[in-house]
C-alpha positions as CSV (number, residue, x, y, z in Angstrom):
1,M,3.9,33.5,11.3
2,K,2.7,29.6,9.7
3,T,2.6,29.2,6.3
4,E,-0.2,27.3,4.7
5,I,1.1,23.7,2.5
6,K,-1.2,24.1,-0.1
7,P,-1.5,21.6,-2.7
8,K,-0.3,22.1,-6.3
9,K,-2.1,23.2,-9.0
10,N,-3.1,20.0,-10.6
11,K,-3.3,20.3,-14.4
12,M,-4.9,16.8,-14.9
13,K,-8.3,17.7,-12.5
14,G,-11.4,17.2,-14.6
15,K,-9.4,15.8,-17.4
16,K,-9.2,11.9,-18.3
17,H,-6.4,10.0,-15.6
18,L,-3.2,9.2,-16.8
19,D,-2.2,6.0,-14.7
20,E,1.2,5.0,-16.3
21,D,5.1,5.7,-15.6
22,R,6.0,5.6,-19.2
23,I,9.2,6.9,-17.9
24,Y,11.8,3.8,-18.5
25,P,11.1,2.2,-21.8
26,D,12.2,-1.0,-20.8
27,D,10.0,-1.2,-17.7
28,T,6.1,0.0,-17.4
29,M,3.9,-0.3,-14.5
30,K,0.4,1.0,-13.6
31,L,-0.5,2.0,-10.2
32,K,-3.1,-0.5,-10.2
33,E,-1.0,-3.1,-11.2
34,Y,1.6,-2.4,-8.8
35,L,-1.6,-2.4,-5.8
36,K,-2.2,-5.7,-7.2
37,C,1.7,-7.2,-6.7
38,L,1.9,-5.8,-3.4
39,K,-1.3,-8.4,-2.5
40,T,0.3,-10.9,-4.3
41,Y,3.8,-10.8,-3.2
42,A,3.2,-10.7,0.4
43,G,4.4,-13.5,2.3
44,D,6.7,-14.9,-0.6
45,N,10.4,-15.1,-0.5
46,I,12.8,-14.8,-3.5
47,R,16.0,-16.0,-3.8
48,V,18.4,-13.0,-4.9
49,K,22.4,-12.8,-5.4
50,E,24.2,-10.1,-3.6
51,G,27.6,-8.8,-3.6
52,V,29.9,-6.6,-5.7
53,G,31.0,-9.2,-8.8
54,P,33.6,-10.0,-10.7
55,G,36.9,-8.5,-9.5
56,G,35.3,-8.1,-6.2
57,A,33.5,-9.8,-3.5
58,T,32.2,-13.3,-3.7
59,I,28.5,-12.9,-4.6
60,I,26.5,-14.8,-2.2
61,E,22.7,-16.2,-2.9
62,T,20.4,-14.7,0.0
63,I,16.2,-15.3,0.5
64,R,14.8,-11.8,0.6
65,P,11.6,-10.6,0.6
66,K,9.7,-10.2,-2.4
67,L,8.0,-7.5,-1.9
68,Y,11.5,-5.5,-1.1
69,V,13.3,-7.3,-4.5
70,E,10.1,-7.1,-6.7
71,L,8.5,-3.4,-5.8
72,G,11.4,-1.6,-3.4
73,I,9.5,-1.5,-0.3
74,Y,12.0,-1.0,2.4
75,D,13.1,1.4,5.1
76,N,13.1,5.2,3.7
77,F,10.6,4.3,1.2
78,S,8.8,7.4,-0.2
79,M,5.3,8.2,-1.3
80,L,4.9,11.8,-3.3
81,L,1.2,13.4,-3.3
82,N,-0.1,16.6,-4.4
83,A,-2.5,17.2,-1.3
84,N,-3.4,19.4,1.7
85,Y,-0.9,18.8,4.3
86,K,-3.3,19.4,7.5
87,E,-6.2,17.7,5.7
88,F,-4.0,14.4,5.1
89,V,-2.7,14.3,8.7
90,R,-6.5,14.6,9.8
91,H,-7.4,12.0,8.3
92,F,-4.4,10.1,9.0
93,K,-5.0,10.4,12.9
94,G,-8.7,10.0,11.9
95,S,-8.3,6.4,11.1
96,L,-8.1,5.1,14.5
97,D,-11.8,6.0,14.8
98,S,-13.3,5.9,11.5
99,N,-12.3,3.8,8.0
100,K,-13.6,6.3,5.8
101,F,-10.3,7.4,4.0
102,F,-8.0,4.6,5.7
103,S,-8.5,0.9,6.0
104,R,-6.2,0.8,8.8
105,K,-5.4,2.6,12.1
106,Y,-2.5,4.5,12.1
107,N,-0.8,5.8,15.7
108,F,0.1,9.4,16.1
109,L,3.8,9.2,17.7
110,E,5.1,12.6,17.5
111,G,5.5,16.0,15.5
112,G,7.6,18.5,15.2
113,I,9.6,21.2,13.1
114,I,12.3,20.6,10.2
115,E,14.8,23.2,10.2
116,G,12.9,25.5,11.9
117,K,10.2,26.0,9.1
118,F,8.7,22.5,7.7
119,P,6.5,21.0,10.2
120,F,6.2,17.0,10.3
121,K,4.0,14.2,12.1
122,T,5.3,10.7,12.7
123,F,3.2,7.8,13.1
124,Y,3.1,4.2,13.1
125,Y,1.5,1.1,12.2
126,G,0.8,-2.3,13.3
127,L,2.5,-4.6,15.6
128,T,5.8,-3.8,14.0
129,K,5.4,-0.3,14.5
130,S,6.7,0.7,11.2
131,K,6.9,4.4,11.2
132,I,5.3,6.9,9.0
133,D,6.5,10.6,8.1
134,V,4.7,12.8,6.9
135,S,5.9,16.0,5.9
136,P,6.8,18.6,3.0
137,L,8.5,17.6,-0.1
138,D,11.7,18.7,0.3
139,F,14.7,18.0,-2.1
140,S,17.3,20.6,-1.0
141,H,19.3,18.0,0.1
142,W,19.9,16.9,-3.5
143,S,21.0,20.2,-4.6
144,N,24.8,19.1,-4.6
145,L,24.4,15.2,-5.4
146,L,22.5,14.9,-8.6
147,T,23.5,17.5,-11.7
148,D,21.1,17.3,-15.0
149,D,23.7,14.1,-16.1
150,Y,22.0,12.2,-13.7
151,P,19.1,9.6,-15.1
152,E,17.0,10.8,-11.6
153,Y,17.6,14.7,-12.2
154,K,15.0,15.6,-14.5
155,H,12.1,13.4,-12.5
156,R,13.6,14.8,-9.1
157,K,13.1,18.5,-10.7
158,F,9.1,17.6,-11.9
159,Q,8.6,15.6,-8.8
160,E,9.5,18.7,-7.1
161,K,7.2,21.0,-9.2
162,H,4.4,18.8,-9.3
163,F,4.1,17.5,-5.8
164,N,4.1,18.9,-2.2
165,L,3.8,16.1,0.6
166,D,6.3,13.3,1.3
167,I,4.8,9.9,3.0
168,M,8.0,8.2,4.0
169,L,8.1,4.5,5.6
170,H,11.0,3.6,7.7
171,F,11.8,0.5,9.7
172,P,10.7,0.5,13.6
173,A,12.9,1.6,16.0
174,P,16.6,-0.5,16.4
175,D,15.9,-1.9,19.7
176,F,12.3,-3.4,18.4
177,A,13.2,-4.1,15.2
178,L,15.7,-7.0,16.3
179,R,12.9,-8.8,17.5
180,L,10.9,-8.8,14.7
181,S,11.5,-10.6,11.3
182,E,12.7,-8.4,8.3
183,A,9.8,-9.7,6.1
184,K,6.8,-9.1,8.6
185,V,7.9,-5.3,8.8
186,I,8.3,-4.9,5.4
187,E,4.8,-6.6,4.7
188,D,3.1,-3.9,7.5
189,M,4.7,-1.5,5.4
190,A,3.1,-2.6,1.8
191,K,-0.2,-2.2,3.6
192,T,0.6,1.4,4.4
193,V,1.7,2.1,1.2
194,E,-1.5,0.4,-0.2
195,D,-3.8,2.3,2.2
196,V,-1.9,5.7,1.0
197,C,-2.0,4.9,-2.9
198,N,-5.9,4.1,-2.7
199,Y,-6.3,7.4,-0.9
200,A,-5.1,9.1,-3.7
201,I,-7.1,7.0,-5.9
202,K,-10.3,7.7,-4.2
203,R,-9.7,11.3,-3.8
204,N,-8.2,12.0,-7.3
205,L,-4.8,13.3,-6.1
206,P,-1.4,13.1,-8.0
207,I,1.0,10.5,-6.4
208,C,4.2,9.2,-7.4
209,I,6.1,6.4,-6.0
210,P,10.0,7.6,-6.9
211,N,11.8,4.2,-6.1
212,A,9.1,1.2,-7.0
213,N,12.6,-0.4,-8.4
214,K,12.4,-3.9,-9.6
215,G,15.8,-5.5,-8.3
216,Y,18.7,-3.8,-6.9
217,H,19.7,-2.2,-10.3
218,H,16.5,-1.7,-12.3
219,P,15.0,1.9,-11.0
220,R,11.0,2.2,-11.7
221,I,9.0,5.2,-11.5
222,I,5.6,5.3,-11.2
223,Y,3.2,8.5,-11.8
224,H,-0.4,8.5,-11.2
225,N,-2.7,11.3,-12.1
226,I,-0.5,13.2,-13.6
227,D,0.6,14.5,-17.0
228,T,4.0,13.2,-17.4
229,S,3.9,14.2,-21.5
230,S,7.0,16.5,-21.4
231,L,9.0,14.5,-19.2
232,E,8.3,11.8,-21.8
233,K,9.7,13.7,-24.3
234,K,12.6,14.9,-22.7
235,V,13.7,10.9,-22.3
236,K,13.1,10.0,-25.9
237,N,15.3,13.0,-26.9
238,E,17.4,11.5,-25.1
239,N,17.4,8.2,-26.5
């Protein structure tokens, strides 16, 4: 028996948008500001220090894409939506014939069932063939990894309650990726991020970017069109 993956009830429907991520008090960024940065940072690189630090391995300076260092665009990058699974997949497939929902064209690669119960669809985009997995949101694999004393715990629980779809971006297949520059792959992934975010904005859908990190140790979570007041109260009470 097939189970319909329906969107969860959005308490913001009919109300003014909440378009901010006031979760980490030292870092706030609205979704539209994030989208602006996606375009501004494209093609730019930044010098960063990598290594363990004092007492460990020597820290070395490397050049990495700014989209990765400042905005977190990398392999396994997730966007969480509260939307109808079948409808989203249909619109994504339809991008080959129309730009009504997405401004870029996404090719269907494969589909299947996860653990015998969750459907998934995989697409790829552009000359780099970066992959996009569309599947129901499933945080069960985190159950033994996070406890309530982890900063991410309350966010995972909140996301699990309010979102039902996970759109995850991946680097292309290893044999193909070896012929590509990391920067070019990340640029293509950023275009997909822009497309999905604009899709959510236009259709008034709640969206979350759980790993919109700035740097390696600066977590940033972006929530759009979802009431995070209860989550903020918990954060304030714990500070």
